[in-house]
Every structure is written in C-alpha cells, then in structure tokens.
C-alpha positions in Angstrom: 87.4 69.4 91.6 91.1 68.8 91.0 93.0 70.9 88.5 92.7 69.5 85.0 95.0 70.1 82.1 94.4 70.2 78.3 97.2 68.7 76.3 98.2 69.0 72.7 98.8 66.0 70.4 102.2 65.4 71.9 100.9 65.3 75.4 102.3 68.7 76.3 100.2 70.6 78.8 98.8 73.7 77.1 95.9 74.9 79.2 94.5 74.6 82.7 90.9 74.0 83.7 90.1 75.4 87.1 87.0 75.3 89.3 85.3 78.7 89.1 85.7 79.2 92.8 89.5 78.5 92.6 89.7 80.9 89.6 88.0 83.7 91.4 90.2 83.1 94.5 93.3 83.3 92.3 92.0 86.4 90.6 91.4 88.2 94.0 94.9 87.1 95.2 96.5 88.6 92.0 94.6 91.9 92.4 95.7 92.1 96.1 99.3 91.5 95.0 99.1 94.1 92.2 97.7 96.6 94.8 100.6 95.9 97.1 103.1 96.5 94.3 101.4 99.7 93.3 101.5 100.9 96.9 105.2 100.0 97.2 105.9 101.9 94.0 104.0 104.9 95.2 105.8 105.0 98.5 109.2 104.6 96.8 108.5 107.5 94.4 106.9 109.8 97.0 108.7 113.1 97.4 107.2 114.3 100.6 104.0 114.2 102.6 101.9 117.0 104.1 100.5 116.3 107.5 96.7 115.7 107.6 96.1 118.5 110.1 98.0 121.0 107.9 95.9 120.1 104.9 92.7 120.3 107.0 93.7 123.8 108.3 94.6 125.0 104.8 91.2 123.8 103.4 89.4 125.5 106.3 91.2 128.8 105.7 90.3 128.5 102.0 86.6 127.9 102.9 86.7 124.5 101.2 86.0 122.6 104.4 
C-alpha cells in the first residue's frame, strides 16, 4: 500500500496514512535510534569503569556471588 495523505480544505497535507507493517517498522527503527542515542550519552558522561573481574572478585569476597 503506498503512503497516503490526508489534506485540509486548502489541499495542504496534514496527516499520513501508513500500512500497519510500515508503521511498526518505523517504530522499531525509531526505538533503535533512541537506544543508540542513550548509549552515546551514557558513554560520553561515564566517569570511569571498573573491570569485570575486579567486580566479580569483590562480590565473591563479600559473599554475594
């Protein structure tokens, strides 16, 4: 189904009608893009990282693992 438009009384496009599959595909694409932006923001704002093995050792010594 090709993209359809709803127009006002002047013929100006005001809304878009999409096939549900296309809508869902665009929704998923947007969510992936938002996730990528969140990751980029988190990496940029990160102060420092602790090595996985160090965390694992600490949890073991505290009896939490």
